[in-house]
C-alpha positions in Angstrom: -15.4 -64.9 -23.4 -16.9 -68.0 -25.1 -14.9 -71.1 -25.9 -16.0 -73.4 -28.7 -15.0 -77.1 -29.3 -16.0 -78.8 -32.5 -16.3 -82.5 -33.3 -17.5 -84.7 -36.0 -15.5 -84.0 -39.1 -13.9 -86.7 -41.3 -13.8 -88.4 -44.6 -17.0 -89.5 -46.2 -18.0 -90.8 -49.7 -20.3 -88.7 -51.9 -23.9 -89.2 -50.9 -22.9 -90.0 -47.3 -23.7 -88.2 -44.1 -21.8 -86.5 -41.2 -22.9 -84.7 -38.1 -20.9 -81.8 -36.7 -21.3 -80.7 -33.2 -20.0 -77.7 -31.3 -20.1 -77.2 -27.5 -19.8 -73.7 -26.0 -18.5 -72.8 -22.6 -17.6 -69.7 -20.7 -20.0 -66.7 -20.9 -22.8 -68.7 -22.5 -25.4 -66.3 -21.3 -24.2 -63.8 -24.0 -24.8 -66.3 -26.8 -27.3 -65.0 -29.5 -26.9 -66.6 -32.9 -25.1 -69.9 -33.4 -23.9 -71.1 -36.7 -21.5 -72.9 -39.0 -19.2 -71.5 -41.7 -16.9 -73.3 -44.0 -13.8 -72.4 -46.0 -12.7 -74.5 -49.0 -9.2 -74.3 -50.4 -8.7 -71.1 -52.3 -12.1 -69.7 -51.4 -13.5 -67.3 -48.9 -15.1 -68.4 -45.7 -18.9 -68.6 -46.2 -21.9 -69.0 -43.9 -23.4 -72.5 -44.2 -26.2 -72.1 -41.7 -27.2 -70.3 -38.5 -29.9 -70.4 -35.9 -31.2 -67.8 -33.5 -32.0 -68.4 -29.9 -35.6 -68.6 -30.9 -34.9 -71.3 -33.4 -35.1 -69.4 -36.7 -32.8 -70.9 -39.2 -30.9 -69.6 -42.3 -29.1 -71.7 -44.9 -26.9 -71.0 -47.9 -28.8 -72.0 -51.0 -26.3 -74.8 -51.9 -27.1 -76.8 -48.8 -30.9 -76.3 -48.5 -32.7 -79.6 -48.3 -29.5 -81.5 -47.4 -28.2 -79.9 -44.2 -30.1 -79.3 -40.9 -28.9 -77.0 -38.1 -30.1 -77.4 -34.6 -29.2 -76.1 -31.2 -29.7 -77.0 -27.5 -30.0 -73.9 -25.5 -29.7 -75.8 -22.2 -26.5 -77.6 -23.2 -25.2 -74.6 -25.3 -24.5 -76.8 -28.3 -25.1 -76.4 -32.0 -25.1 -79.3 -34.5 -25.1 -79.6 -38.2 -26.5 -82.7 -39.8 -25.1 -83.0 -43.3 -26.8 -85.5 -45.7 -26.3 -86.2 -49.4 -22.8 -84.8 -49.2 -21.1 -83.7 -52.4 -17.4 -83.2 -53.2 -18.0 -79.5 -53.3 -18.9 -79.6 -49.6 -15.3 -80.4 -48.8 -14.0 -77.7 -46.5 -12.9 -76.8 -43.1 -16.1 -76.1 -41.1 -16.1 -73.6 -38.3 -18.5 -73.2 -35.4 -19.4 -69.5 -34.9 -21.2 -67.7 -32.0 -22.5 -64.2 -32.2 -22.9 -62.7 -28.8 -25.6 -60.2 -27.8 -22.8 -57.6 -27.7 -21.9 -58.1 -31.3 -18.8 -60.2 -30.7 -17.9 -63.2 -32.9 -16.3 -66.3 -31.4 -14.9 -69.0 -33.6 -13.9 -72.6 -33.1 -10.7 -74.0 -34.5 -12.4 -75.8 -37.3 -13.0 -79.4 -38.3 -12.1 -80.8 -41.7 -14.8 -82.4 -43.8 -13.6 -84.3 -46.9 -16.1 -85.7 -49.4 -14.4 -88.1 -51.7 -14.6 -91.6 -53.2 
């Protein structure tokens, strides 16, 4: 089992920045890919960005050039730096871990609201 605790959500004005963090505990040796998903009201959950244990990153097109994902394999953390935020980035953001055994673990989610 892997437990995830997210932090860093909140209210920000358009053009502003936020940093989300997620700390993993438990069977951390099984962690493979770490990432962030989001779900806006009335929409399906979508992948925002993920990063492999080797540091290879993947972003949804809508956040490329604005968001940066990073991970610390020693501390078992993954972060998402979000810059130039737009109202359409408003969503609940979920930390996700994919284990080497094909199991998905999810955080409880943190709300990001981009509004003036």
